[in-house]
C-alpha positions in Angstrom: -17.4 -17.7 12.2 -18.2 -19.1 15.6 -19.0 -22.8 15.9 -22.6 -23.3 17.1 -23.2 -24.6 20.7 -25.0 -27.7 19.4 -22.0 -28.7 17.2 -19.7 -28.2 20.2 -22.0 -30.2 22.5 -22.2 -33.1 20.1 -18.4 -33.1 19.7 -17.9 -32.8 23.5 -20.3 -35.7 24.0 -18.1 -37.7 21.8 -15.0 -36.9 23.9 -13.6 -33.8 22.2 -11.9 -32.0 25.0 -11.4 -28.8 23.0 -15.1 -28.6 22.2 -15.9 -29.2 25.9 -13.5 -26.4 26.9 -15.0 -24.0 24.4 -18.5 -24.7 25.8 -17.5 -24.2 29.4 -15.6 -21.0 28.5 -18.6 -19.7 26.5 -21.3 -20.5 29.1 -19.6 -20.5 32.5 -20.7 -17.0 33.3 -24.3 -17.8 32.3 -24.3 -20.9 34.5 -22.9 -19.0 37.4 -25.3 -16.0 37.0 -28.4 -18.2 36.8 -27.2 -20.3 39.8 -26.6 -17.1 41.8 -30.1 -15.9 40.9 -31.6 -19.2 41.9 -29.7 -19.7 45.1 -29.3 -16.1 46.3 -25.7 -17.0 47.4 -22.5 -16.3 45.6 -20.8 -19.2 47.4 -23.6 -21.6 46.6 -23.6 -20.4 43.0 -19.8 -20.9 42.7 -20.1 -24.4 44.0 -23.1 -25.2 41.8 -21.4 -23.9 38.7 -18.2 -25.9 39.4 -20.3 -29.0 40.1 -22.2 -28.6 36.9 -19.1 -28.1 34.8 -17.5 -31.2 36.4 -20.6 -33.3 35.7 -21.2 -31.8 32.2 -19.2 -34.4 30.2 -21.4 -37.2 31.6 -24.6 -35.2 31.1 -23.7 -34.3 27.5 -23.8 -38.0 26.7 -27.5 -37.9 27.3 -28.1 -34.7 25.4 -30.1 -35.5 22.2 -30.0 -32.1 20.6 -33.8 -31.8 20.5 -33.6 -28.3 22.2 -31.1 -25.6 21.9 -28.0 -26.3 23.9 -28.5 -23.2 26.1 -32.1 -24.3 26.9 -30.9 -27.7 27.9 -28.0 -26.1 29.9 -30.4 -23.8 31.8 -32.5 -26.9 32.7 -29.4 -28.6 34.1 -28.7 -25.5 36.2 -32.4 -25.2 37.4 -32.4 -28.9 38.4 -29.0 -28.6 40.2 -30.3 -25.6 42.1 -33.4 -27.5 43.1 -31.3 -30.5 44.3 -29.2 -28.1 46.3 -32.3 -26.5 47.9 -33.6 -30.0 48.8 -30.2 -30.9 50.4 -30.3 -27.6 52.4 -33.8 -28.4 53.6 -32.9 -31.9 54.5 -29.9 -30.7 56.5 -32.0 -28.1 58.2 -34.6 -30.7 59.2 -31.9 -33.0 60.4 -30.4 -30.1 62.4 -33.8 -29.3 64.0 -34.1 -33.0 65.0 -30.6 -33.0 66.3 -31.4 -29.9 68.4 -34.4 -31.6 69.9 -32.3 -34.7 70.6 -29.6 -32.6 72.2 -32.0 -30.7 74.4 -33.5 -34.1 75.6 -30.0 -35.5 76.1 -29.0 -32.5 78.2 -32.2 -32.6 80.3 -31.6 -36.3 80.9 -28.0 -35.7 81.9 -29.0 -32.9 84.2 -31.7 -35.1 85.8 -29.1 -37.9 86.3 -26.6 -35.4 87.8 -29.3 -34.1 90.2 -30.1 -37.7 91.3 -26.3 -38.4 91.8 -26.1 -35.1 93.8 -29.1 -36.1 96.0 -27.7 -39.5 96.6 -24.3 -38.1 97.5 -25.9 -35.7 100.0 -28.1 -38.5 101.4 -25.1 -40.8 101.8 -23.2 -38.2 103.7 -26.0 -38.2 106.3 -25.6 -42.0 106.9 -23.3 -43.3 109.6 -19.8 -44.3 108.6 -20.7 -48.0 109.1 -23.7 -47.8 106.7 -21.7 -45.8 104.2 -18.9 -48.3 104.1 -21.4 -51.2 103.6 -23.1 -49.4 100.7 -19.7 -48.4 99.2 -18.7 -52.1 99.1 -22.0 -53.6 98.0 -23.2 -51.0 95.6 -20.1 -49.1 94.8 -17.7 -52.0 94.4 -20.3 -54.5 93.4 -19.4 -57.0 96.0 -21.8 -59.6 97.2 -23.1 -59.3 100.8 -20.9 -62.3 101.7 -17.8 -60.6 100.2 -18.6 -57.3 102.0 -19.0 -59.2 105.3 -15.6 -60.8 104.8 -14.0 -57.4 104.1 -15.6 -55.8 107.1 -15.2 -58.8 109.4 -18.9 -59.0 110.0 -21.6 -61.6 109.5 -23.5 -61.7 106.2 -26.7 -61.1 108.3 -25.3 -57.9 109.6 -24.5 -56.7 106.0 -28.1 -57.6 104.9 -29.5 -55.7 107.9 -27.3 -52.6 107.1 -28.4 -52.7 103.4 -32.0 -52.9 104.5 -31.5 -50.0 106.9 -29.9 -47.9 104.2 -32.9 -48.4 101.9 -35.3 -47.4 104.7 -33.3 -44.3 105.6 -32.9 -43.2 101.9 -36.7 -43.8 101.3 -37.5 -41.6 104.4 -35.1 -38.9 103.3 -36.7 -38.8 99.8 -40.2 -38.7 101.2 -39.5 -35.8 103.6 -37.9 -33.8 100.8 -40.9 -34.4 98.5 -43.4 -33.2 101.1 -44.4 -29.5 100.8 
């Protein structure tokens, strides 16, 4: 005569490994089948069935035997499938948000690259003297006094050159924006 599920469940809840093994052997296919029907995926069903069996010893400690064991076990499977579905939806929402963020990041990077390209082209149109001044002051982050020392010029000349660069770049930008 076969030992009833409820008797095995009570024994398994008390730590009886043989009773637990008998329950898993007896019901694994049911757990897997229901999980497959609930998820629509053999891979998800396999993962779910394994997760349920791994968590079953702890869950059995809370089983009070008020319902048939199979009824209780089916509820465990339904709850686990609902949890999995929520996790999938959360990941999908996160992925959607990530996609929006990535699109914005790429647009920002493209905009920054376009600005760098424009500046590089505009700088190429400046005289070598103005380019070397900008390269030292902005590119190398030197003070105007330090740039003057490097170039052997007065600080006033460097200030004038930087002012001239700003004016020319502003004019170039305005002429490019005009239709």
